[in-house]
C-alpha positions in Angstrom: 83.1 56.7 57.3 84.3 54.7 54.1 84.1 51.0 54.3 85.2 48.6 51.7 82.7 46.2 49.7 83.9 42.6 49.6 82.0 42.0 46.3 83.0 45.0 44.1 86.2 45.7 46.1 85.3 49.7 46.0 85.3 52.0 49.0 82.1 53.5 49.5 80.4 55.3 52.1 79.2 53.4 55.3 75.3 54.6 54.3 75.8 52.4 51.4 75.6 49.3 53.5 72.7 47.6 55.4 72.9 47.8 59.0 72.1 44.4 60.6 70.0 44.2 63.6 72.6 43.7 66.1 74.1 46.9 65.3 76.8 45.7 62.9 77.1 46.6 59.3 77.2 44.2 56.4 80.6 43.6 54.5 78.7 43.8 51.3 77.2 47.1 49.8 73.4 47.2 48.9 73.8 47.7 45.4 75.8 44.4 45.2 73.3 42.7 47.1 70.5 43.7 44.7 72.7 42.3 41.8 72.8 39.2 43.4 69.0 38.9 43.9 68.6 39.7 40.5 70.8 36.8 39.4 69.4 34.5 41.5 65.9 34.8 40.6 67.0 34.9 36.9 68.6 31.7 37.3 66.5 29.8 39.9 64.4 27.7 37.4 67.8 26.3 36.0 69.1 25.7 39.2 66.1 23.8 40.2 66.2 21.6 37.2 69.9 21.1 37.5 69.5 19.6 41.2 66.5 17.5 39.7 68.5 16.1 36.9 71.5 15.7 39.3 69.6 13.8 42.3 67.8 11.5 39.8 70.9 10.3 38.2 71.2 6.9 39.4 74.6 6.9 40.2 75.2 10.2 41.7 71.8 9.9 44.0 73.5 6.4 45.5 76.5 8.8 46.2 74.6 11.3 47.9 72.5 8.8 50.0 75.9 7.2 51.2 77.4 10.3 52.0 74.4 11.4 54.3 74.1 7.7 56.1 77.9 7.9 56.8 77.6 11.3 58.0 74.9 10.5 60.3 76.5 7.4 61.5 80.0 9.1 62.1 78.7 12.1 63.9 75.0 11.0 65.8 75.8 13.6 68.5 75.8 16.4 66.4 71.9 16.0 66.0 70.8 14.0 68.5 72.4 15.6 71.7 71.1 19.0 70.9 67.6 17.6 69.9 67.1 15.6 72.9 68.5 18.4 75.3 66.1 21.0 73.7 63.0 18.7 73.8 63.7 18.2 77.4 63.1 21.8 78.2 60.9 23.2 75.5 58.0 21.3 75.4 56.5 23.5 72.5 59.9 22.5 70.5 59.0 19.0 71.3 55.5 19.0 69.8 56.5 20.8 66.5 59.6 18.5 66.0 57.5 15.2 66.6 54.7 16.4 64.6 56.8 17.1 61.4 58.3 13.8 62.0 54.9 12.2 61.9 53.9 14.3 59.0 57.1 13.2 56.9 56.5 9.4 57.9 52.7 9.6 56.8 53.9 11.2 53.3 56.8 9.1 52.8 54.8 5.6 53.3 51.8 7.2 51.6 49.7 4.9 54.4 46.1 4.1 53.1 44.6 3.7 56.5 41.8 5.9 57.7 43.3 6.5 61.2 43.0 10.2 62.1 46.1 12.0 62.4 45.0 14.3 65.5 47.7 17.1 64.6 46.8 17.3 60.8 43.1 17.1 61.0 42.8 14.4 58.3 43.8 10.7 57.8 46.9 9.7 56.2 45.2 9.2 52.7 43.5 12.7 53.0 46.8 14.3 53.8 48.6 13.0 50.9 45.6 13.6 48.3 45.7 17.3 49.8 49.5 17.2 48.9 49.0 15.7 45.6 46.4 18.5 44.6 49.1 21.4 44.9 51.6 19.3 43.0 53.8 22.0 40.7 55.0 20.6 37.4 57.5 18.0 37.6 56.5 17.3 41.2 56.4 13.5 42.2 56.5 11.5 45.5 59.9 10.6 44.0 61.6 13.8 44.0 60.3 14.7 47.2 63.5 15.4 49.8 66.6 17.2 50.1 67.4 18.2 46.4 63.5 18.1 45.3 60.3 19.7 46.8 60.0 20.0 50.8 56.8 19.8 53.0 56.5 23.4 53.7 54.2 25.1 56.5 52.6 28.2 55.0 52.4 30.1 58.4 55.8 29.1 59.9 55.7 26.7 62.8 58.8 28.9 64.3 56.6 31.9 64.5 53.7 30.0 65.7 55.5 28.1 68.5 56.6 31.5 70.0 52.6 32.7 70.0 51.7 30.1 72.1 50.6 26.4 72.4 47.1 27.6 70.5 48.8 28.9 67.6 51.2 26.0 67.2 48.3 23.3 67.2 46.3 25.2 64.3 49.5 25.9 62.3 49.8 21.7 62.3 46.6 21.5 60.6 47.0 19.8 57.2 45.5 23.3 55.5 48.6 25.1 56.3 50.8 22.3 54.7 51.8 22.4 51.1 54.5 21.1 48.7 57.3 23.7 47.6 60.6 23.5 45.8 63.6 23.4 48.1 64.9 26.8 46.5 61.4 28.2 47.1 61.5 27.2 50.6 64.9 28.1 51.5 64.1 31.6 50.2 61.0 31.9 52.0 62.3 30.6 55.5 60.0 32.2 57.9 58.3 35.1 56.3 54.8 35.6 56.8 52.6 34.8 54.1 50.6 37.7 52.3 47.3 36.4 53.4 48.5 36.0 57.3 50.7 39.2 57.7 50.0 38.4 61.5 49.2 35.8 64.3 45.9 37.5 64.7 45.0 37.1 61.1 46.2 33.5 60.8 43.9 32.8 63.8 41.1 34.2 62.3 41.4 32.4 59.0 42.0 29.2 60.8 39.0 29.5 63.3 36.9 26.8 61.9 39.5 24.4 61.3 39.0 21.1 63.0 
């Protein structure tokens, strides 16, 4: 059967299109997808620099912050209702979301108190020092956020949550946290790291984590 690619506009055999998990067929052919990936990788560093420069322009940064604040104020139900409802029926989701909120809070405020952060296995100061030791060039605390770098869980929390409470608790440890540029974090998504390709491998490696 022939199918028209929405990218190159050519009629091609259906075998040149990737089949989705639900049984459907992509609208873009495989060669066009491969070309897009090559172009994306070639210009990734350029896009990252553009995003950082754009975000740190004082006037533009304020516009972005105003837009985000107004959107949240005008549509609080878009996020609030969904999170409240799901947290009420999914205890693992609740633990995951609340732990991530505390993680961002500790790093955003860079608190110096020595109180033990139970989920992280370290104090707030130790957590910030650990993240700073993994900074890549151009990373600072000032460019952490939507258009800069994100806090990434190397072994994805979504995968850990599906595996059970014990796996999730291990995945919340500070050793599983690193700073990652937005583009890299988005590209990674929920892919498992090469060093921990399975839940069993991750649990074996984290056996002695506090």
